[in-house]
OpenMM code with the backbone's topology and positions (N, CA, C; nanometers):
from openmm import Vec3, app, unit

residues = "UNK UNK UNK UNK UNK UNK UNK UNK UNK UNK UNK UNK UNK UNK UNK UNK UNK UNK UNK UNK UNK UNK UNK UNK UNK UNK UNK UNK UNK UNK UNK UNK UNK UNK UNK UNK UNK UNK UNK UNK UNK UNK UNK UNK UNK UNK UNK UNK UNK UNK UNK UNK UNK UNK UNK UNK UNK UNK UNK UNK UNK UNK UNK UNK UNK UNK UNK UNK UNK UNK UNK UNK UNK UNK UNK UNK UNK UNK UNK UNK UNK UNK UNK UNK UNK UNK UNK UNK UNK UNK UNK UNK UNK UNK UNK UNK UNK UNK UNK UNK UNK UNK UNK UNK UNK UNK UNK UNK UNK UNK UNK UNK UNK UNK UNK UNK UNK UNK UNK UNK UNK UNK UNK UNK UNK UNK UNK UNK UNK UNK UNK UNK UNK UNK UNK UNK UNK UNK UNK UNK UNK".split()
positions = [
    Vec3(5.4802, 10.8580, -2.1833),
    Vec3(5.4525, 10.8818, -2.0445),
    Vec3(5.3612, 10.7721, -1.9913),
    Vec3(5.4190, 10.6598, -1.9635),
    Vec3(5.3430, 10.5471, -1.9118),
    Vec3(5.3038, 10.5722, -1.7675),
    Vec3(5.1873, 10.5211, -1.7311),
    Vec3(5.1426, 10.5311, -1.5937),
    Vec3(5.0720, 10.6614, -1.5594),
    Vec3(5.0677, 10.7550, -1.6525),
    Vec3(4.9996, 10.8812, -1.6245),
    Vec3(4.8597, 10.8783, -1.6849),
    Vec3(4.7695, 10.9372, -1.6152),
    Vec3(4.6334, 10.9488, -1.6683),
    Vec3(4.6023, 11.0955, -1.6893),
    Vec3(4.5207, 11.1179, -1.7861),
    Vec3(4.4776, 11.2542, -1.8153),
    Vec3(4.3311, 11.2652, -1.7798),
    Vec3(4.2995, 11.3562, -1.6934),
    Vec3(4.1603, 11.3796, -1.6579),
    Vec3(4.1073, 11.4959, -1.7389),
    Vec3(3.9906, 11.4774, -1.7919),
    Vec3(3.9234, 11.5859, -1.8627),
    Vec3(3.8351, 11.6554, -1.7612),
    Vec3(3.8617, 11.7815, -1.7397),
    Vec3(3.7822, 11.8582, -1.6449),
    Vec3(3.6640, 11.9205, -1.7192),
    Vec3(3.5453, 11.8809, -1.6825),
    Vec3(3.4262, 11.9383, -1.7417),
    Vec3(3.3804, 12.0539, -1.6557),
    Vec3(3.3459, 12.1609, -1.7194),
    Vec3(3.3056, 12.2820, -1.6498),
    Vec3(3.1713, 12.2649, -1.5804),
    Vec3(3.1654, 12.3087, -1.4570),
    Vec3(3.0409, 12.3102, -1.3824),
    Vec3(2.9582, 12.4295, -1.4295),
    Vec3(2.8283, 12.4069, -1.4429),
    Vec3(2.7375, 12.5150, -1.4823),
    Vec3(2.6317, 12.5327, -1.3747),
    Vec3(2.5898, 12.6568, -1.3549),
    Vec3(2.4877, 12.6875, -1.2554),
    Vec3(2.3497, 12.6663, -1.3171),
    Vec3(2.2646, 12.5994, -1.2431),
    Vec3(2.1305, 12.5673, -1.2886),
    Vec3(2.0573, 12.6923, -1.3371),
    Vec3(2.0002, 12.6820, -1.4551),
    Vec3(1.9205, 12.7848, -1.5222),
    Vec3(1.9999, 12.9071, -1.5669),
    Vec3(2.1324, 12.9020, -1.5575),
    Vec3(2.2148, 13.0108, -1.6100),
    Vec3(2.2186, 13.0009, -1.7632),
    Vec3(2.2658, 13.1067, -1.8285),
    Vec3(2.2795, 13.1006, -1.9744),
    Vec3(2.3782, 12.9917, -2.0147),
    Vec3(2.4825, 12.9683, -1.9352),
    Vec3(2.5766, 12.8599, -1.9648),
    Vec3(2.5061, 12.7248, -1.9604),
    Vec3(2.4188, 12.7055, -1.8619),
    Vec3(2.3432, 12.5815, -1.8498),
    Vec3(2.2511, 12.5637, -1.9709),
    Vec3(2.1820, 12.6695, -2.0086),
    Vec3(2.0943, 12.6651, -2.1260),
    Vec3(2.1764, 12.6357, -2.2515),
    Vec3(2.2935, 12.6969, -2.2648),
    Vec3(2.3802, 12.6719, -2.3807),
    Vec3(2.4256, 12.5260, -2.3864),
    Vec3(2.4623, 12.4693, -2.2712),
    Vec3(2.5046, 12.3287, -2.2664),
    Vec3(2.3917, 12.2377, -2.3145),
    Vec3(2.2718, 12.2622, -2.2673),
    Vec3(2.1579, 12.1810, -2.3089),
    Vec3(2.1244, 12.2048, -2.4555),
    Vec3(2.1389, 12.3262, -2.5005),
    Vec3(2.1136, 12.3573, -2.6408),
    Vec3(2.2054, 12.2757, -2.7318),
    Vec3(2.3337, 12.2708, -2.6971),
    Vec3(2.4287, 12.1914, -2.7757),
    Vec3(2.3939, 12.0421, -2.7689),
    Vec3(2.3589, 11.9954, -2.6510),
    Vec3(2.3241, 11.8548, -2.6353),
    Vec3(2.2016, 11.8153, -2.7149),
    Vec3(2.0984, 11.8977, -2.7106),
    Vec3(1.9753, 11.8698, -2.7855),
    Vec3(2.0040, 11.8710, -2.9351),
    Vec3(2.0784, 11.9699, -2.9816),
    Vec3(2.1086, 11.9823, -3.1246),
    Vec3(2.1905, 11.8634, -3.1764),
    Vec3(2.2748, 11.8061, -3.0918),
    Vec3(2.3631, 11.6972, -3.1340),
    Vec3(2.3005, 11.5586, -3.1170),
    Vec3(2.1844, 11.5489, -3.0548),
    Vec3(2.1283, 11.4194, -3.0194),
    Vec3(2.0465, 11.3597, -3.1340),
    Vec3(2.0892, 11.2432, -3.1815),
    Vec3(2.0203, 11.1759, -3.2925),
    Vec3(1.8773, 11.1373, -3.2576),
    Vec3(1.8560, 11.0899, -3.1360),
    Vec3(1.7211, 11.0502, -3.0951),
    Vec3(1.6268, 11.1709, -3.0943),
    Vec3(1.6741, 11.2848, -3.0477),
    Vec3(1.5907, 11.4059, -3.0498),
    Vec3(1.5533, 11.4420, -3.1937),
    Vec3(1.6486, 11.4299, -3.2852),
    Vec3(1.6191, 11.4604, -3.4265),
    Vec3(1.5158, 11.3628, -3.4839),
    Vec3(1.5315, 11.2346, -3.4525),
    Vec3(1.4348, 11.1356, -3.5030),
    Vec3(1.2944, 11.1651, -3.4510),
    Vec3(1.2848, 11.1960, -3.3230),
    Vec3(1.1538, 11.2249, -3.2641),
    Vec3(1.0958, 11.3558, -3.3157),
    Vec3(1.1831, 11.4499, -3.3493),
    Vec3(1.1366, 11.5788, -3.4023),
    Vec3(1.0729, 11.5626, -3.5402),
    Vec3(1.1027, 11.4530, -3.6071),
    Vec3(1.0374, 11.4253, -3.7348),
    Vec3(0.8956, 11.3720, -3.7143),
    Vec3(0.8672, 11.3253, -3.5921),
    Vec3(0.7371, 11.2652, -3.5627),
    Vec3(0.6454, 11.3529, -3.4789),
    Vec3(0.7021, 11.4533, -3.4136),
    Vec3(0.6253, 11.5363, -3.3203),
    Vec3(0.6444, 11.6839, -3.3518),
    Vec3(0.5457, 11.7619, -3.3138),
    Vec3(0.5584, 11.9073, -3.3183),
    Vec3(0.5059, 11.9617, -3.1861),
    Vec3(0.5970, 12.0237, -3.1111),
    Vec3(0.5561, 12.0821, -2.9836),
    Vec3(0.6539, 12.1931, -2.9461),
    Vec3(0.5989, 12.2998, -2.8945),
    Vec3(0.6777, 12.4092, -2.8395),
    Vec3(0.6418, 12.4246, -2.6932),
    Vec3(0.7404, 12.4104, -2.6063),
    Vec3(0.7180, 12.4147, -2.4620),
    Vec3(0.7984, 12.5291, -2.4027),
    Vec3(0.7312, 12.6134, -2.3289),
    Vec3(0.7973, 12.7218, -2.2563),
    Vec3(0.7977, 12.6861, -2.1088),
    Vec3(0.9124, 12.7046, -2.0459),
    Vec3(0.9255, 12.6863, -1.9009),
    Vec3(0.9578, 12.8225, -1.8403),
    Vec3(0.8831, 12.8607, -1.7392),
    Vec3(0.9108, 12.9823, -1.6635),
    Vec3(0.9387, 12.9410, -1.5199),
    Vec3(1.0569, 12.9771, -1.4718),
    Vec3(1.0951, 12.9492, -1.3340),
    Vec3(1.1089, 13.0836, -1.2639),
    Vec3(1.0282, 13.1036, -1.1616),
    Vec3(1.0212, 13.2327, -1.0922),
    Vec3(1.1003, 13.2308, -0.9622),
    Vec3(1.1633, 13.3451, -0.9332),
    Vec3(1.2255, 13.3658, -0.8032),
    Vec3(1.3616, 13.3037, -0.7837),
    Vec3(1.4352, 13.2826, -0.8914),
    Vec3(1.5703, 13.2269, -0.8791),
    Vec3(1.6707, 13.3307, -0.8334),
    Vec3(1.7940, 13.2889, -0.8102),
    Vec3(1.8992, 13.3811, -0.7649),
    Vec3(1.9202, 13.5002, -0.8591),
    Vec3(1.8971, 13.4780, -0.9884),
    Vec3(1.9115, 13.5852, -1.0873),
    Vec3(1.7772, 13.6342, -1.1389),
    Vec3(1.6709, 13.6084, -1.0631),
    Vec3(1.5373, 13.6500, -1.1054),
    Vec3(1.4676, 13.5385, -1.1810),
    Vec3(1.3655, 13.5752, -1.2556),
    Vec3(1.2879, 13.4784, -1.3323),
    Vec3(1.3653, 13.4355, -1.4562),
    Vec3(1.3508, 13.3081, -1.4942),
    Vec3(1.4180, 13.2535, -1.6126),
    Vec3(1.3132, 13.1867, -1.7000),
    Vec3(1.3179, 13.2173, -1.8284),
    Vec3(1.2292, 13.1546, -1.9260),
    Vec3(1.3162, 13.0860, -2.0311),
    Vec3(1.2844, 12.9606, -2.0576),
    Vec3(1.3544, 12.8874, -2.1629),
    Vec3(1.2549, 12.7969, -2.2336),
    Vec3(1.2968, 12.7395, -2.3458),
    Vec3(1.2024, 12.6616, -2.4259),
    Vec3(1.2662, 12.5386, -2.4891),
    Vec3(1.1797, 12.4477, -2.5272),
    Vec3(1.2124, 12.3350, -2.6146),
    Vec3(1.1195, 12.3461, -2.7338),
    Vec3(1.1761, 12.3447, -2.8530),
    Vec3(1.0971, 12.3516, -2.9759),
    Vec3(1.1306, 12.2284, -3.0587),
    Vec3(1.0286, 12.1517, -3.0931),
    Vec3(1.0462, 12.0289, -3.1702),
    Vec3(0.9521, 12.0360, -3.2894),
    Vec3(1.0101, 12.0338, -3.4101),
    Vec3(0.9277, 12.0401, -3.5310),
    Vec3(1.0132, 12.0127, -3.6543),
    Vec3(0.9527, 11.9562, -3.7560),
    Vec3(1.0165, 11.9362, -3.8866),
    Vec3(1.1547, 11.8717, -3.8787),
    Vec3(1.1711, 11.7737, -3.7914),
    Vec3(1.2980, 11.7028, -3.7813),
    Vec3(1.4068, 11.7791, -3.7087),
    Vec3(1.3702, 11.8860, -3.6403),
    Vec3(1.4688, 11.9680, -3.5703),
    Vec3(1.4223, 11.9909, -3.4269),
    Vec3(1.5145, 11.9761, -3.3331),
    Vec3(1.4853, 12.0030, -3.1923),
    Vec3(1.5818, 12.1105, -3.1447),
    Vec3(1.5270, 12.2143, -3.0820),
    Vec3(1.6106, 12.3215, -3.0288),
    Vec3(1.5712, 12.3498, -2.8850),
    Vec3(1.6696, 12.3952, -2.8100),
    Vec3(1.6523, 12.4308, -2.6698),
    Vec3(1.7209, 12.5641, -2.6528),
    Vec3(1.6568, 12.6599, -2.5865),
    Vec3(1.7212, 12.7897, -2.5724),
    Vec3(1.6463, 12.8834, -2.4808),
    Vec3(1.7029, 13.0025, -2.4628),
    Vec3(1.6389, 13.1027, -2.3769),
    Vec3(1.5142, 13.1593, -2.4427),
    Vec3(1.4242, 13.2106, -2.3595),
    Vec3(1.3028, 13.2736, -2.4098),
    Vec3(1.1905, 13.1742, -2.4305),
    Vec3(1.0786, 13.2263, -2.4768),
    Vec3(0.9577, 13.1457, -2.4969),
    Vec3(0.9620, 13.0698, -2.6290),
    Vec3(0.8907, 12.9588, -2.6349),
    Vec3(0.8758, 12.8815, -2.7585),
    Vec3(0.7880, 12.9602, -2.8549),
    Vec3(0.8136, 12.9410, -2.9847),
    Vec3(0.7323, 13.0061, -3.0868),
    Vec3(0.7180, 12.9114, -3.2055),
    Vec3(0.6046, 12.8483, -3.2218),
    Vec3(0.4828, 12.8660, -3.1450),
    Vec3(0.4901, 12.7926, -3.0110),
    Vec3(0.4163, 12.8474, -2.9167),
    Vec3(0.4083, 12.7881, -2.7836),
    Vec3(0.2807, 12.7069, -2.7736),
    Vec3(0.2959, 12.5761, -2.7529),
    Vec3(0.1808, 12.4881, -2.7357),
    Vec3(0.1501, 12.4632, -2.5886),
    Vec3(0.2558, 12.4621, -2.5075),
    Vec3(0.2427, 12.4325, -2.3653),
    Vec3(0.3321, 12.5275, -2.2871),
    Vec3(0.2819, 12.5723, -2.1730),
    Vec3(0.3611, 12.6562, -2.0823),
    Vec3(0.3569, 12.5938, -1.9437),
    Vec3(0.4742, 12.5859, -1.8824),
    Vec3(0.4850, 12.5375, -1.7451),
    Vec3(0.5488, 12.6475, -1.6619),
    Vec3(0.4867, 12.6744, -1.5472),
    Vec3(0.5377, 12.7770, -1.4569),
    Vec3(0.5570, 12.7158, -1.3189),
    Vec3(0.6688, 12.7508, -1.2570),
    Vec3(0.7009, 12.6972, -1.1256),
    Vec3(0.7982, 12.7892, -1.0540),
    Vec3(0.8099, 12.7692, -0.9241),
    Vec3(0.9055, 12.8470, -0.8455),
    Vec3(1.0447, 12.7863, -0.8597),
    Vec3(1.1439, 12.8650, -0.8217),
    Vec3(1.2824, 12.8181, -0.8193),
    Vec3(1.2944, 12.6928, -0.7317),
    Vec3(1.2351, 12.6962, -0.6128),
    Vec3(1.2456, 12.5830, -0.5205),
    Vec3(1.1871, 12.4561, -0.5811),
    Vec3(1.0745, 12.4674, -0.6482),
    Vec3(1.0145, 12.3508, -0.7134),
    Vec3(1.1034, 12.3006, -0.8259),
    Vec3(1.1537, 12.3918, -0.9079),
    Vec3(1.2397, 12.3526, -1.0204),
    Vec3(1.3630, 12.2783, -0.9714),
    Vec3(1.4267, 12.3286, -0.8668),
    Vec3(1.5458, 12.2634, -0.8116),
    Vec3(1.5099, 12.1272, -0.7545),
    Vec3(1.3994, 12.1198, -0.6816),
    Vec3(1.3580, 11.9927, -0.6216),
    Vec3(1.3311, 11.8873, -0.7289),
    Vec3(1.2655, 11.9247, -0.8369),
    Vec3(1.2389, 11.8301, -0.9455),
    Vec3(1.3697, 11.7925, -1.0153),
    Vec3(1.4535, 11.8913, -1.0443),
    Vec3(1.5790, 11.8656, -1.1158),
    Vec3(1.6739, 11.7752, -1.0378),
    Vec3(1.6718, 11.7846, -0.9070),
    Vec3(1.7621, 11.7042, -0.8242),
    Vec3(1.6994, 11.5729, -0.7788),
    Vec3(1.5722, 11.5513, -0.8113),
    Vec3(1.5057, 11.4275, -0.7732),
    Vec3(1.4456, 11.4296, -0.6340),
    Vec3(1.4518, 11.5441, -0.5669),
    Vec3(1.3919, 11.5544, -0.4334),
    Vec3(1.2394, 11.5577, -0.4408),
    Vec3(1.1849, 11.5936, -0.5570),
    Vec3(1.0408, 11.5995, -0.5784),
    Vec3(1.0100, 11.5349, -0.7126),
    Vec3(0.9186, 11.4430, -0.7139),
    Vec3(0.8749, 11.3782, -0.8356),
    Vec3(0.7961, 11.4785, -0.9198),
    Vec3(0.8258, 11.4851, -1.0492),
    Vec3(0.7592, 11.5822, -1.1370),
    Vec3(0.6085, 11.5612, -1.1402),
    Vec3(0.5631, 11.4362, -1.1444),
    Vec3(0.4183, 11.4106, -1.1460),
    Vec3(0.3531, 11.4624, -1.0187),
    Vec3(0.4182, 11.4406, -0.9051),
    Vec3(0.3648, 11.4916, -0.7789),
    Vec3(0.3583, 11.6440, -0.7804),
    Vec3(0.4602, 11.7060, -0.8395),
    Vec3(0.4626, 11.8524, -0.8472),
    Vec3(0.3443, 11.9042, -0.9295),
    Vec3(0.3109, 11.8347, -1.0402),
    Vec3(0.1941, 11.8733, -1.1209),
    Vec3(0.0652, 11.8525, -1.0427),
    Vec3(0.0501, 11.7342, -0.9873),
    Vec3(-0.0736, 11.6983, -0.9170),
    Vec3(-0.1005, 11.7926, -0.8002),
    Vec3(0.0041, 11.8307, -0.7291),
    Vec3(-0.0111, 11.9156, -0.6111),
    Vec3(-0.0056, 12.0650, -0.6417),
    Vec3(-0.0034, 12.1001, -0.7709),
    Vec3(-0.0105, 12.2401, -0.8101),
    Vec3(0.1189, 12.3191, -0.7983),
    Vec3(0.2313, 12.2505, -0.7806),
    Vec3(0.3593, 12.3215, -0.7723),
    Vec3(0.4089, 12.3638, -0.9106),
    Vec3(0.3661, 12.2910, -1.0121),
    Vec3(0.3944, 12.3282, -1.1510),
    Vec3(0.2602, 12.3563, -1.2160),
    Vec3(0.2429, 12.4792, -1.2637),
    Vec3(0.1200, 12.5179, -1.3309),
    Vec3(0.1365, 12.4950, -1.4807),
    Vec3(0.0433, 12.4244, -1.5376),
    Vec3(0.0484, 12.3850, -1.6773),
    Vec3(-0.0659, 12.4514, -1.7521),
    Vec3(-0.0346, 12.5102, -1.8663),
    Vec3(-0.1392, 12.5659, -1.9513),
    Vec3(-0.1081, 12.5297, -2.0957),
    Vec3(-0.2118, 12.5256, -2.1765),
    Vec3(-0.1934, 12.4941, -2.3176),
    Vec3(-0.2501, 12.3575, -2.3537),
    Vec3(-0.1943, 12.3006, -2.4581),
    Vec3(-0.2437, 12.1768, -2.5184),
    Vec3(-0.1874, 12.0552, -2.4448),
    Vec3(-0.2612, 12.0099, -2.3429),
    Vec3(-0.2137, 11.8983, -2.2612),
    Vec3(-0.2080, 11.7677, -2.3399),
    Vec3(-0.2952, 11.7493, -2.4366),
    Vec3(-0.2912, 11.6272, -2.5174),
    Vec3(-0.1632, 11.6226, -2.6001),
    Vec3(-0.1231, 11.7353, -2.6535),
    Vec3(0.0017, 11.7410, -2.7308),
    Vec3(0.1194, 11.7046, -2.6409),
    Vec3(0.1139, 11.7509, -2.5181),
    Vec3(0.2181, 11.7190, -2.4208),
    Vec3(0.2226, 11.5682, -2.3938),
    Vec3(0.1073, 11.5078, -2.3738),
    Vec3(0.1009, 11.3634, -2.3507),
    Vec3(0.1504, 11.2846, -2.4714),
    Vec3(0.1152, 11.3314, -2.5905),
    Vec3(0.1558, 11.2629, -2.7133),
    Vec3(0.3068, 11.2691, -2.7355),
    Vec3(0.3735, 11.3636, -2.6722),
    Vec3(0.5176, 11.3836, -2.6929),
    Vec3(0.6024, 11.3247, -2.5799),
    Vec3(0.5497, 11.2292, -2.5055),
    Vec3(0.6246, 11.1724, -2.3931),
    Vec3(0.7583, 11.1126, -2.4352),
    Vec3(0.7655, 11.0551, -2.5541),
    Vec3(0.8933, 10.9990, -2.6002),
    Vec3(0.9986, 11.1086, -2.6173),
    Vec3(0.9551, 11.2288, -2.6514),
    Vec3(1.0472, 11.3423, -2.6628),
    Vec3(1.1102, 11.3714, -2.5263),
    Vec3(1.0293, 11.3642, -2.4220),
    Vec3(1.0811, 11.3935, -2.2881),
    Vec3(1.1752, 11.2845, -2.2380),
    Vec3(1.1519, 11.1617, -2.2811),
    Vec3(1.2453, 11.0548, -2.2480),
    Vec3(1.3815, 11.0800, -2.3098),
    Vec3(1.3820, 11.1209, -2.4360),
    Vec3(1.5077, 11.1524, -2.5037),
    Vec3(1.5724, 11.2760, -2.4432),
    Vec3(1.4912, 11.3739, -2.4076),
    Vec3(1.5443, 11.4962, -2.3467),
    Vec3(1.6081, 11.4653, -2.2116),
    Vec3(1.5496, 11.3743, -2.1363),
    Vec3(1.6062, 11.3382, -2.0071),
    Vec3(1.7462, 11.2805, -2.0226),
    Vec3(1.7691, 11.2049, -2.1292),
    Vec3(1.9030, 11.1504, -2.1548),
    Vec3(2.0036, 11.2632, -2.1803),
    Vec3(1.9618, 11.3665, -2.2506),
    Vec3(2.0489, 11.4823, -2.2741),
    Vec3(2.0736, 11.5549, -2.1410),
    Vec3(1.9695, 11.5725, -2.0632),
    Vec3(1.9813, 11.6384, -1.9328),
    Vec3(2.0768, 11.5635, -1.8402),
    Vec3(2.0785, 11.4304, -1.8493),
    Vec3(2.1587, 11.3488, -1.7573),
    Vec3(2.3051, 11.3895, -1.7600),
    Vec3(2.3598, 11.4138, -1.8778),
    Vec3(2.4999, 11.4546, -1.8887),
    Vec3(2.5232, 11.5898, -1.8224),
    Vec3(2.4372, 11.6840, -1.8517),
    Vec3(2.4530, 11.8189, -1.7961),
    Vec3(2.4240, 11.8189, -1.6461),
    Vec3(2.3284, 11.7382, -1.6044),
    Vec3(2.2916, 11.7305, -1.4626),
    Vec3(2.4122, 11.6961, -1.3748),
    Vec3(2.5006, 11.6113, -1.4237),
    Vec3(2.6196, 11.5710, -1.3472),
    Vec3(2.7135, 11.6890, -1.3197),
    Vec3(2.7040, 11.7910, -1.4037),
    Vec3(2.7939, 11.9064, -1.3913),
    Vec3(2.7217, 12.0326, -1.3459),
    Vec3(2.5994, 12.0166, -1.2955),
    Vec3(2.5186, 12.1319, -1.2589),
    Vec3(2.5278, 12.1612, -1.1099),
    Vec3(2.5428, 12.2887, -1.0810),
    Vec3(2.5427, 12.3384, -0.9423),
    Vec3(2.4071, 12.4036, -0.9177),
    Vec3(2.3407, 12.3656, -0.8108),
    Vec3(2.2041, 12.4128, -0.7817),
    Vec3(2.2044, 12.5123, -0.6667),
    Vec3(2.2656, 12.6274, -0.6872),
    Vec3(2.2654, 12.7288, -0.5800),
    Vec3(2.2267, 12.8640, -0.6335),
] * unit.nanometer
topology = app.Topology()
chain = topology.addChain("A")
for resn in residues:
    res = topology.addResidue(resn, chain)
    for name in ("N", "CA", "C"):
        topology.addAtom(name, app.Element.getBySymbol(name[0]), res)
């Protein structure tokens, strides 16, 4: 069949839905850079997003012993917790609001071991690469 192209349709996922969390979970688990960094860092981060279309959502990133996981619920152990509204989360995720500005202006409340968070910046760089793929297929409504 010359001249025909096959398009792969990637499923759209709704931001902060279980499908979205599952997509990121698979991406984090499959990412070599995340695994390499997990051998160098130990951090458990819980994110709580309040007031979304389906209520409050809690998810986590756990990095330790050469393994990185992303999933629903709180990190265990939890070293850092970030809390924000749905509107702030969407604005940061879509680039309408800079994450640093959101922290500085109190839109994202941070508690826990801030030094551990700073020390793990390379983890967030790798995580952003995983997010980039899912972000292209995410619906923010």
